[in-house]
DRENKOL-861856 format. One line per 3 residues: number of its first residue (from 1); for each residue x, y, z of N, C-alpha, C. Coordinates in steps of 0.2 Angstrom, whole numbers, plus 5000, padded with zeros to 4 digits. Last residue first. Example, Ala and Ser with C-alpha at 12.3 -4.5 7.8 and 13.67 -1.06 7.14 Angstrom:
<sites>
2	5064/4989/5035/5068/4995/5036/5064/5000/5039  5066/4972/5039/5062/4978/5039/5066/4984/5039 .
</sites>
This chain:
<sites>
272	4987/4955/4937/4989/4962/4936/4992/4964/4930  4983/4942/4936/4977/4947/4935/4981/4954/4934  4996/4936/4938/4993/4936/4931/4986/4941/4930 .
269	4997/4939/4952/5001/4943/4947/4998/4943/4940  4989/4929/4957/4987/4936/4957/4991/4941/4953  4996/4918/4952/4989/4919/4950/4988/4927/4950 .
266	5008/4919/4961/5008/4919/4953/5000/4920/4950  5001/4917/4973/5005/4923/4972/5006/4924/4964  4997/4903/4972/4992/4909/4973/4995/4916/4971 .
263	5010/4898/4971/5005/4897/4965/5000/4902/4966  5015/4902/4983/5018/4905/4977/5013/4904/4972  5007/4893/4992/5006/4900/4992/5009/4905/4986 .
260	5013/4881/4988/5005/4883/4987/5004/4891/4987  5026/4882/4991/5024/4881/4984/5017/4883/4983  5026/4881/5005/5027/4887/5003/5025/4887/4995 .
257	5012/4870/5011/5019/4871/5008/5020/4877/5005  4999/4878/5021/5002/4873/5016/5010/4874/5015  4992/4879/5037/4997/4882/5032/4999/4876/5027 .
254	4979/4880/5045/4982/4874/5040/4986/4875/5034  4979/4897/5044/4977/4891/5047/4979/4885/5042  4983/4909/5036/4985/4908/5043/4984/4901/5046 .
251	4987/4918/5022/4985/4911/5024/4988/4909/5031  4986/4929/5010/4985/4928/5017/4983/4921/5018  4994/4939/4997/4991/4932/4999/4991/4930/5006 .
248	4992/4956/4994/4995/4951/4999/4991/4944/4998  4997/4969/4983/4992/4963/4985/4996/4958/4990  4997/4986/4980/5001/4981/4983/4996/4975/4986 .
245	4991/4991/4965/4990/4991/4971/4993/4985/4974  4990/4993/4950/4997/4995/4954/4995/4996/4961  4973/5000/4945/4980/4996/4944/4985/4998/4950 .
242	4959/5001/4946/4964/5003/4951/4970/4999/4950  4950/4995/4937/4949/5002/4938/4955/5005/4943  4955/4982/4937/4954/4986/4930/4954/4993/4931 .
239	4956/4978/4950/4962/4981/4946/4961/4984/4940  4943/4975/4953/4946/4981/4956/4952/4983/4953  4941/4964/4944/4937/4970/4943/4940/4976/4947 .
236	4950/4955/4950/4951/4957/4943/4947/4964/4942  4944/4954/4963/4951/4956/4962/4952/4959/4955  4931/4948/4961/4932/4955/4963/4939/4958/4962 .
233	4937/4936/4956/4933/4940/4951/4933/4947/4954  4942/4930/4967/4946/4932/4961/4943/4937/4957  4930/4929/4974/4936/4934/4977/4940/4936/4971 .
230	4925/4919/4967/4921/4925/4967/4926/4931/4970  4935/4908/4969/4934/4912/4962/4930/4918/4963  4945/4910/4983/4940/4908/4980/4938/4911/4973 .
227	4961/4906/4988/4957/4911/4986/4951/4908/4982  4963/4891/4998/4965/4895/4992/4960/4901/4991  4963/4892/5016/4962/4888/5010/4963/4894/5004 .
224	4962/4899/5028/4964/4892/5028/4963/4888/5022  4956/4910/5033/4962/4911/5030/4965/4905/5030  4942/4911/5037/4947/4907/5041/4954/4908/5039 .
221	4929/4918/5039/4935/4921/5036/4941/4917/5040  4914/4909/5035/4919/4911/5040/4926/4912/5037  4897/4910/5030/4904/4911/5028/4908/4913/5034 .
218	4884/4900/5034/4887/4906/5035/4894/4905/5032  4866/4895/5031/4873/4895/5029/4877/4901/5031  4854/4892/5044/4856/4894/5037/4864/4893/5036 .
215	4851/4886/5056/4848/4893/5054/4850/4895/5047  4859/4876/5057/4851/4874/5057/4848/4881/5054  4873/4879/5046/4870/4878/5053/4862/4877/5051 .
212	4888/4877/5037/4880/4875/5037/4877/4874/5043  4900/4887/5032/4898/4882/5037/4890/4882/5037  4915/4888/5022/4908/4888/5022/4905/4883/5027 .
209	4929/4898/5024/4926/4891/5026/4918/4893/5026  4941/4906/5013/4936/4906/5018/4933/4899/5019  4956/4915/5009/4951/4909/5009/4947/4910/5014 .
206	4962/4930/5002/4962/4924/5007/4957/4920/5006  4970/4945/5000/4967/4940/4997/4967/4934/5001  4971/4963/5003/4972/4956/5005/4967/4951/5001 .
203	4979/4977/4996/4974/4972/4995/4976/4966/4998  4984/4994/5000/4985/4987/5000/4979/4983/5000  4981/5007/5000/4987/5005/4998/4989/4998/4997 .
200	4967/5017/4997/4968/5010/4998/4976/5009/4995  4963/5030/4995/4966/5029/5001/4969/5022/5002  4957/5030/4982/4963/5034/4983/4967/5033/4990 .
197	4945/5024/4985/4950/5020/4982/4957/5023/4982  4933/5023/4996/4939/5029/4994/4945/5025/4991  4919/5015/4991/4926/5016/4996/4930/5020/4992 .
194	4909/5013/4982/4908/5019/4987/4915/5020/4990  4911/5002/4974/4910/5008/4971/4910/5015/4976  4913/4992/4984/4919/4994/4980/4917/5001/4976 .
191	4899/4991/4988/4905/4993/4993/4911/4996/4989  4893/4988/4976/4891/4994/4980/4897/4996/4984  4898/4975/4974/4899/4981/4969/4898/4988/4972 .
188	4894/4967/4985/4901/4970/4985/4902/4975/4979  4879/4971/4992/4882/4970/4986/4889/4972/4986  4873/4962/5007/4874/4969/5003/4877/4967/4997 .
185	4871/4952/5017/4866/4953/5012/4867/4960/5008  4878/4946/5027/4874/4952/5029/4870/4954/5022  4885/4935/5021/4883/4935/5027/4877/4941/5029 .
182	4889/4941/5009/4886/4935/5009/4882/4934/5016  4897/4952/5014/4891/4952/5009/4887/4947/5009  4908/4946/5021/4902/4950/5024/4896/4950/5020 .
179	4914/4938/5011/4911/4936/5017/4906/4939/5019  4918/4950/5003/4914/4945/5000/4910/4941/5006  4926/4957/5011/4920/4961/5009/4915/4955/5006 .
176	4936/4948/5015/4932/4950/5020/4926/4953/5017  4942/4947/5003/4939/4941/5004/4934/4943/5010  4947/4960/5001/4942/4958/4997/4939/4952/4999 .
173	4953/4971/5012/4953/4964/5011/4947/4962/5007  4962/4985/5011/4956/4983/5008/4956/4975/5007  4968/4997/5021/4970/4991/5019/4963/4987/5016 .
170	4970/5014/5019/4966/5008/5020/4969/5002/5018  4977/5027/5029/4975/5024/5023/4971/5018/5025  4973/5042/5039/4976/5035/5039/4975/5033/5031 .
167	4969/5054/5041/4974/5054/5037/4977/5048/5036  4957/5057/5050/4964/5055/5053/4970/5055/5048  4946/5060/5043/4948/5063/5050/4955/5062/5052 .
164	4947/5053/5031/4946/5060/5031/4948/5064/5037  4947/5040/5036/4952/5042/5031/4952/5051/5032  4934/5040/5042/4940/5039/5046/4947/5042/5042 .
161	4926/5041/5031/4926/5047/5035/4932/5046/5040  4929/5028/5025/4930/5035/5021/4930/5041/5026  4924/5020/5035/4930/5020/5033/4933/5026/5029 .
158	4910/5024/5035/4914/5024/5041/4921/5024/5040  4907/5019/5022/4906/5027/5024/4910/5028/5030  4909/5006/5022/4912/5010/5018/4912/5017/5019 .
155	4898/5002/5032/4905/5001/5034/4910/5005/5029  4884/5014/5033/4888/5007/5031/4896/5008/5032  4877/5020/5048/4881/5021/5042/4884/5014/5039 .
152	4872/5018/5060/4869/5022/5056/4872/5024/5050  4869/5004/5071/4873/5007/5066/4870/5011/5062  4862/4998/5080/4864/5004/5082/4867/5008/5076 .
149	4860/4985/5077/4854/4989/5075/4856/4996/5077  4875/4978/5069/4871/4981/5074/4865/4985/5072  4876/4962/5061/4875/4969/5060/4872/4972/5066 .
146	4887/4948/5060/4881/4952/5062/4881/4959/5060  4899/4945/5055/4893/4940/5055/4888/4943/5058  4912/4951/5043/4906/4952/5048/4901/4946/5048 .
143	4929/4955/5042/4924/4951/5041/4918/4951/5046  4934/4974/5041/4934/4966/5045/4929/4961/5041  4947/4983/5033/4939/4981/5034/4939/4974/5037 .
140	4961/4990/5041/4957/4984/5037/4951/4984/5038  4970/5005/5039/4965/5001/5043/4961/4996/5038  4987/5009/5041/4982/5007/5036/4976/5004/5041 .
137	4996/5024/5047/4995/5017/5047/4988/5016/5042  5010/5034/5045/5003/5033/5043/5002/5026/5044  5021/5038/5059/5020/5035/5053/5012/5035/5051 .
134	5025/5040/5072/5028/5045/5067/5026/5042/5060  5020/5032/5082/5025/5029/5077/5027/5034/5073  5013/5042/5089/5018/5037/5092/5022/5035/5087 .
131	5004/5046/5079/5008/5051/5082/5014/5047/5086  4997/5035/5076/5001/5037/5071/5006/5042/5074  4990/5032/5089/4995/5027/5086/5000/5031/5081 .
128	4982/5043/5089/4987/5042/5095/4992/5037/5092  4974/5042/5078/4979/5047/5079/4984/5046/5083  4967/5031/5081/4972/5030/5076/4976/5036/5075 .
125	4960/5036/5092/4965/5031/5094/4970/5030/5088  4951/5045/5086/4957/5047/5092/4962/5042/5092  4944/5037/5078/4949/5041/5075/4954/5044/5080 .
122	4937/5030/5088/4941/5026/5084/4946/5031/5080  4928/5040/5092/4933/5036/5097/4938/5033/5093  4921/5044/5080/4926/5049/5084/4931/5045/5089 .
119	4915/5032/5077/4919/5035/5073/4925/5040/5076  4907/5030/5088/4912/5026/5086/4917/5028/5083  4898/5041/5087/4902/5040/5092/4908/5036/5091 .
116	4892/5038/5075/4897/5044/5075/4902/5043/5081  4893/5020/5071/4890/5026/5073/4895/5032/5073  4893/5005/5069/4895/5010/5065/4891/5016/5066 .
113	4899/4994/5081/4893/4998/5079/4896/5003/5075  4911/4981/5077/4909/4987/5081/4902/4990/5078  4917/4964/5081/4914/4970/5077/4912/4976/5081 .
110	4933/4957/5086/4926/4958/5087/4924/4964/5083  4944/4946/5082/4943/4953/5080/4936/4955/5081  4951/4936/5096/4947/4937/5090/4946/4944/5089 .
107	4953/4931/5109/4957/4930/5104/4953/4930/5097  4952/4945/5120/4949/4940/5117/4953/4938/5111  4959/4950/5136/4959/4950/5129/4955/4945/5125 .
104	4956/4961/5148/4956/4955/5147/4955/4954/5139  4955/4975/5152/4962/4972/5152/4962/4965/5149  4942/4979/5150/4944/4978/5157/4951/4974/5157 .
101	4943/4970/5135/4938/4974/5140/4941/4973/5147  4948/4969/5118/4949/4968/5125/4944/4972/5129  4946/4971/5103/4948/4964/5107/4949/4963/5114 .
98	4938/4978/5089/4941/4978/5096/4942/4971/5099  4941/4985/5073/4938/4979/5077/4940/4982/5084  4949/4987/5059/4943/4990/5062/4939/4985/5066 .
95	4966/4984/5063/4960/4982/5060/4954/4986/5063  4982/4989/5054/4978/4987/5059/4971/4986/5058  4999/4991/5047/4991/4990/5047/4988/4987/5053 .
92	5011/4998/5037/5009/4997/5045/5002/4997/5044  5023/4997/5025/5016/4998/5027/5015/4996/5034  5037/4995/5024/5034/4999/5019/5027/5001/5021 .
89	5046/4995/5040/5041/4993/5036/5039/4998/5030  5059/4996/5048/5056/5001/5043/5052/4998/5039  5064/4987/5057/5064/4985/5051/5061/4990/5046 .
86	5065/4997/5069/5069/4992/5068/5070/4989/5060  5054/5004/5069/5060/5008/5069/5065/5003/5067  5045/4994/5072/5044/4998/5066/5050/5001/5065 .
83	5049/4988/5084/5049/4985/5078/5048/4989/5072  5047/4999/5092/5054/4997/5092/5054/4992/5086  5033/5002/5091/5037/5007/5088/5044/5004/5088 .
80	5028/4990/5097/5027/4991/5090/5032/4996/5087  5033/4993/5110/5035/4987/5107/5034/4987/5099  5024/5004/5113/5031/5005/5113/5035/4999/5109 .
77	5011/4998/5112/5014/5003/5107/5021/5005/5107  5012/4989/5122/5011/4987/5116/5014/4992/5111  5014/4999/5133/5019/4994/5132/5019/4991/5125 .
74	5001/5006/5132/5008/5009/5131/5014/5004/5130  4987/5001/5126/4992/4999/5129/4999/5002/5128  4974/5013/5126/4978/5010/5122/4984/5008/5127 .
71	4961/5009/5138/4966/5014/5136/4971/5010/5131  4946/5002/5132/4951/5001/5137/4956/5006/5134  4936/5003/5123/4936/5008/5127/4942/5008/5132 .
68	4942/4996/5107/4940/4995/5114/4940/5002/5117  4947/4998/5093/4940/5001/5095/4937/4999/5102  4960/4993/5093/4958/5000/5092/4951/5003/5095 .
65	4968/4982/5097/4961/4983/5100/4959/4991/5100  4981/4979/5094/4980/4985/5097/4973/4986/5100  4983/4966/5088/4982/4966/5095/4981/4973/5099 .
62	4988/4964/5075/4981/4961/5077/4980/4961/5084  4997/4973/5062/4995/4971/5069/4988/4968/5070  5008/4970/5050/5001/4969/5051/4999/4967/5058 .
59	5021/4977/5041/5019/4976/5048/5011/4976/5049  5030/4972/5028/5025/4975/5030/5023/4973/5037  5046/4974/5020/5043/4971/5025/5036/4975/5027 .
56	5056/4969/5005/5052/4974/5010/5048/4971/5015  5069/4957/5007/5062/4959/5005/5060/4965/5009  5082/4955/5011/5080/4953/5004/5074/4956/5002 .
53	5084/4959/5024/5089/4961/5019/5087/4959/5012  5073/4953/5030/5072/4960/5029/5077/4963/5024  5078/4940/5033/5074/4941/5027/5073/4949/5025 .
50	5086/4943/5044/5089/4940/5038/5084/4941/5032  5076/4947/5054/5082/4951/5052/5086/4949/5045  5068/4936/5054/5066/4942/5051/5071/4947/5050 .
47	5075/4927/5061/5074/4926/5054/5071/4932/5050  5075/4933/5073/5081/4931/5070/5080/4930/5062  5062/4934/5076/5065/4940/5075/5072/4939/5071 .
44	5059/4921/5079/5056/4924/5073/5059/4930/5072  5067/4918/5090/5068/4915/5084/5065/4919/5078  5070/4934/5100/5066/4927/5098/5069/4925/5092 .
41	5075/4945/5104/5080/4940/5105/5077/4932/5103  5065/4955/5103/5071/4955/5099/5076/4950/5099  5048/4951/5102/5054/4950/5106/5060/4950/5102 .
38	5039/4955/5092/5041/4960/5097/5048/4958/5100  5034/4947/5083/5041/4949/5081/5042/4954/5087  5021/4945/5083/5025/4938/5083/5032/4940/5083 .
35	5015/4957/5081/5015/4955/5088/5020/4948/5089  5013/4959/5067/5018/4962/5071/5019/4959/5078  5014/4947/5056/5010/4949/5061/5014/4952/5066 .
32	5021/4953/5040/5022/4949/5046/5017/4951/5051  5023/4950/5023/5020/4954/5028/5020/4949/5034  5036/4954/5011/5033/4950/5016/5030/4953/5021 .
29	5035/4959/4993/5035/4960/4999/5034/4954/5004  5036/4954/4980/5036/4961/4981/5037/4962/4988  5046/4939/4977/5041/4942/4980/5042/4950/4981 .
26	5053/4926/4970/5053/4933/4968/5046/4935/4971  5062/4916/4983/5056/4917/4978/5056/4925/4976  5073/4910/4990/5073/4916/4988/5068/4918/4982 .
23	5076/4897/4996/5074/4898/4988/5074/4905/4985  5080/4900/5008/5085/4896/5004/5082/4897/4996  5071/4909/5014/5079/4911/5014/5083/4906/5010 .
20	5059/4901/5012/5061/4908/5009/5068/4909/5008  5063/4890/5020/5062/4889/5014/5062/4896/5010  5064/4895/5034/5070/4893/5030/5069/4892/5022 .
17	5050/4900/5035/5056/4904/5036/5062/4902/5032  5038/4892/5035/5041/4895/5028/5047/4899/5029  5032/4891/5047/5035/4885/5044/5039/4886/5037 .
14	5029/4905/5051/5035/4901/5054/5037/4895/5049  5026/4916/5038/5024/4912/5043/5029/4907/5045  5022/4931/5030/5027/4927/5032/5025/4923/5038 .
11	5011/4932/5016/5012/4933/5023/5017/4928/5026  5017/4939/5001/5014/4933/5005/5015/4935/5012  5014/4950/4987/5018/4947/4993/5014/4942/4996 .
8	5015/4958/4971/5011/4953/4976/5016/4950/4981  5014/4975/4964/5017/4968/4966/5013/4964/4971  5013/4992/4970/5010/4986/4966/5014/4980/4968 .
5	5022/5001/4975/5018/5004/4970/5014/4998/4966  5029/5003/4991/5026/4999/4986/5022/5002/4981  5045/5011/4995/5037/5011/4993/5035/5006/4990 .
2	5058/5009/5007/5055/5008/5001/5047/5009/5001  5068/5021/5017/5062/5016/5017/5059/5015/5009 .
</sites>
């Protein structure tokens, strides 16, 4: 199994399967949404089997619902383990969020109160997943649109303590930090000064949408546009203190031609 010590990859999306196979762009890795590749006989898996011969693969999950009080899905974990065993990804990641209740799933990554109870619960779930997979996983910071009154610690502290309790790593999404900072009113510089950078093994860069409501303006983490200038600034500052971190250009909605993602990838390389 290869290791990533830097470089810039892109998220693998269906419209680009053939283009990547044919043009073979110079990419450090490809990141897949794990659940889209569970079916060993599906078209997505067919293309993944070809692409994994050319590129390291990172598996980025969106469906484990680690923050939920529902039991972890044994079938979901089994399918994830099959995928991991099959493609031997360089990184495996999930989100600091929840998305299910009583077996019903929401099509969203929902927020959590940052309390000691949540930390203990989430730590137990991460340990369960790591035990089943036999691998360390990374946990990604979410984009936030509200703050729970029950929270007793900032997000970075909860993530740092999660690392200490479980041995997991971190996936640091700089776009999410910027979106959350603008929505909730904290300083990105404080977040990045306090987060345990030794645990960060991957960076995500993406775009957001600005929405004006009657109550004011809000940023939405849509992953549907180029990386914004403020996020590029955060990335430059982060790399100055923490070089050689694997970076992903993430684009999930209004997916453009592959050439646009490669332009963003080259821009990220220039910062490194």
